[in-house]
N, C-alpha and C positions, 0 to 999 in steps of 0.2 A: 504495500500499500504506500503510495507517494506521501510525504510529509504535508500534511494539510496546511492552508495558510490561514492565519489567525483571523476572526470576524472583526469587522470594524465597530467601533473603536474597541481595540485590545491591549494586549501587551506585545508589542513588535520589538524584536523578536520576542517569542515566549520564553517566560522565566522557567528555568529547571531546577528542581530540587530533587535530590536524591536521598535515600536513606533505609534503613532497615525497618521492617514492620516489627513492632513490639505490643505487647499486650497495654490496654488502656482500662479505664473503669467500666467499660461495657455500656455507658449511657447512650450512646448512638444506637446500639443495637436494641436497647429497651425502647427507644423513641421510634423505631421502625427504621433507622438509618444506620446501618452497621458501618463502622469506619475502620480504615487502615490506619493506625497511629504510627507516624514516621519518627524514627529516632535519628536525630540529626547529629552530624559530627560537631565538635565544638568549633566555634566561629564559622559555622555556616552562614550564608548570606541570605536573608528572607526579604520578600516584598513586604509592603506595608500590610498590616493586619487587615483582614477582610475575608470575604467568600469568593472564590474563583471557579470559573469553569475551566476544565483541566483534560487532558489527555494522558493516561497512564500507560506506561511501558511495563510490562510484567516480564521477568526473566523467561526465556525459552518460549516466548509467545511471539508469533509473526505480526499480529494485529495489535492496535493501541485500543484501549478501552476508555470510554467517557467517564467523567467523575465531576463531583462538585465537592471542592476542597475548602476547608476552614483553616485559616492561618491566624492564630491568636490565642487570647487567654481564656475563651469562654466565659466572658463576663456575666452570663445568667447564673453561673455556679460559682459561688463565692470560694470555695475551697480549691479552685484551680487559679494560680497565680502565674504560671509560667507560660511562655508562648509555645504553642503546640501546632503540629501540621496533622490534619486528620482529613482523609480521603474517603468519600463515599463513592465507591465505584459502582456505576449504575448497571443493574441487571447482573450483579455478580455475587456469589455466595459460596467461596471457596477459602480455605485456610490459608493465609499469606504470612503466618508468624515466621520471622527468621529470613524472609526473602527480602532482597533489595528492589525497591521501585524506584522508577524514574518518572517524576510528575512534571508534566509541561503545562504551566499555567498560561492559558491563551486569552483569557478575558476576565477582569475583575466585575463581578457582580455587584458588590455592595460593601460598606463599611461593617466592622463588628458592632453589634448592639447588645445592651442587657435588655432581656426581656423580662415580663412580669412573672413568668413561670414556664414550665415546660410545655403546656398546650400552646402559648403564644410562640415559643420557639419551633415547636413542630409545625404549626401553621407556615411560619416563614421558610423552614427548611423545604417544605413541599413546593412552595413558590420558587424557592433557589433552584432546586432539581429540575422544576419544568422550564425554567429560564434556560439552565445549563444545557439541558436537551435540545431545546430549540436553537441554540448557537451551534451546538454540536451538529445538528442535523443539517444546518447551513454549510457547515464544513464537509458533509458528506460522510460523517462518522455516525454508524448506526450500531445497536447493540450486536455483539458478536453471535 
């Protein structure tokens, strides 16, 4: 598959984050949005906190997968103060722990926000995933 061109307006060229998938609190899974939590190497350069439309390259897979990625401290949950990278890979439900993923952030969807509670956050996450899927469809990226 040829490398897709980022949608307008986007992150040109895409920002690439790599890291190993590690265990998290499993909040995303409980809310219906399982995520791959990415352990970053010390000194890794990250984009501004926010939610991003993304293409994910998995080891040993020829196709890239669509994803919606959160880069930030998850302000809705007071017990999380460090910046994290969490990727919700669309239509994907396989164990990824220990694998090194390559995240290509192609478009910034929105800033991070503190929500009143999980229900409000879930509603926004649903909108984020829909928006991300629409952008990826314009790139010609469909579920594998």
